Residue, then its C-alpha position, 0 to 999 in steps of 0.5 A: m271347449i277345453v284344449v289338452t296338449g299331450a292328449y294321447g300320452c299316458l297322463g294326457s289321455n287320463v285327463v281327456r277321459a276325466l274331462l269327458e266324464r264330466g261333460e266337457r267338450v275336448v280338443a285333443l292336440r297331438r304332434e304329426g305322426e303320433s298315434a291316436a290309439s290311446l283314445a280310440d274308444v272315445a275318438g268320436d267325442v273329441e276334436d283331434v288337432v295335429v299341431d307341433i307346439r314348437d310351432a308358435d303360429g300353429t299353436d296360436r291357431a289351435l288355442r284360438g277360440r277355446t275356453g280352457l287349457f290343460h298343458l301336459a305335452g312334454v318330453a319325459v325321458m330319464t336321460n340327458k341324451a334327450a336334452r335338446a328335445m326336452h328343451e325344445v318341447n318342455v321350454v320352447g314349446t311351453a313358451h308358445v303354449m302359454s303365450a297363446a293361452r294368455r292372448h286368448g284368455l284361457r284358464t290354464v292348468h300346467t302340469s310340471s313335475a315334483s322334480a321341478v320342486g327339487f330333490p329333497a335330502p334324506g329325511v326331508t319332505a319337500d313342499e312347494d316352498h322347498p328351496y330349489r337347488a339344481d342337481r350338480r349333474r344337471n338332470a335335463y328333465q328336472h332342469t327343463k321342467r323347472a324352466g317351463e314353470r318359470i315361463v308359466l309364472g312369467e306369463v301369469a305376471r302378464g295376466l295369464d290365469a294359470v295354475v301349476l301342478n307338480p305331480a310325483g310319479v304317476i301310476a296310470p294306464g295309457g299312452d305308449g306302454r313301452s315308456a312311462w310307468p306302464g313300461l316299468v310294470a312291463r319290465v318288472a313283469a319280465g324279470r328285468f330287475p333282479l335287484s332294485p335301486p336303493g332309493g324311493f320316490s313319492f308316487v301318485a295314484a291315477e284317480e288322485f292325479r285326475a282329481a287334482q287336475l280338475a280341482a286345480y282348474d276349478k279352484g286353483a289360485a293363479g300362479r300357485r303351485y300344488i304338489v300331487a302325491t299319494e304315497y312314498l314307496r321305496y323302489h324295492e317295495l314298488f317292484a315287489r307289489i308289481a311282481q305280486r300282481t304279475g306273477a313275476r319274481a320280486p327283486r331279491g334285494t337292492v343294489p348298494s348306492p356305491v355300486l350303483r354309482a360305479l355302474a352309472i360311470a361304467s354305463a356312460p360309454i354304453n349310453a353314448w353308443i345307444g342311438s335312441p334316448e328311449r333305449a338308454l340305460l337308467m343307470s346314468s349319472e344324471n339319474l343317480p339322485m332319483l335312484t339313490g335318494e329318498l324323494r318325499y313330497s308333501p301333498r298337504r296344499c293340494r289336500t287342504e286348498l283343492g280338497v283332493e282326497p288320497g288315491d289308492m295306490n294298490r288299485a292304481l297298480d291293479d289298473v296299470v297291470a290290467w291295462c298292460r295285459r289287455h294291450r299285451y305288454i305283459 
């Protein structure tokens, strides 16, 4: 049986469905109190296990007697207000998962992030060997995902059979529609972005993300990293495509980078006052590289070594919009 951590989140639920479609038996892990709604339609086809990966003993028990592992559990909040939670899950939790996977001999795919490769300079397309320089603002998400990778590779040196995937921004349905990219679609549809950030990012279509997960498990070399990316889009273009599909008004322009930097400084007291990290403003100093940069990542290794075909970004956006409508987020 194959274990999927973070199975009920946006990315994890997509991996669970891909595994079920090819006939695998799946153990879906979730933390206590987490909703199982995202996999309600396939609940009878998975073994649901409640465990907190911050609990080393509980994690060991959950992985004992299994054959494979897809590790997607993580805290992905774009604000340093969640730095402690990100460290506890993305670093400490990953250490527990990988240690148990090594002891029990599980073939493992660890889902990291393109941000853990580093933020490339304008005009540069980063590959897996891009020299990593942590942003001077110390983006907690980037830092903890990079630290999680180091733990995985350390366990590989001790005998773990693990592959690392570095997906860019995954455009996929599922999970909690108030967060991740479905949450962004809902905000664009509600007209929350009269102007867009000036930068851009590489994005991954859901079908390519799922294919890369399976290909990494089947063909990936232990200790090797693979970037997964479908298409680079400036945020203005991404928001325009979403607006076209939802009937919303597209952003009328972009916020100049100097203005965005000033807004990030001005928003600091507001973010300090906001209690929930999930409700914090994206305009923060730690997010400036992602909002103003041209963050391009190369999927060449994934294409040539794993044989993963490019996905269709327009179809991915159609699927996310349809999912948001079905679940009444828009």
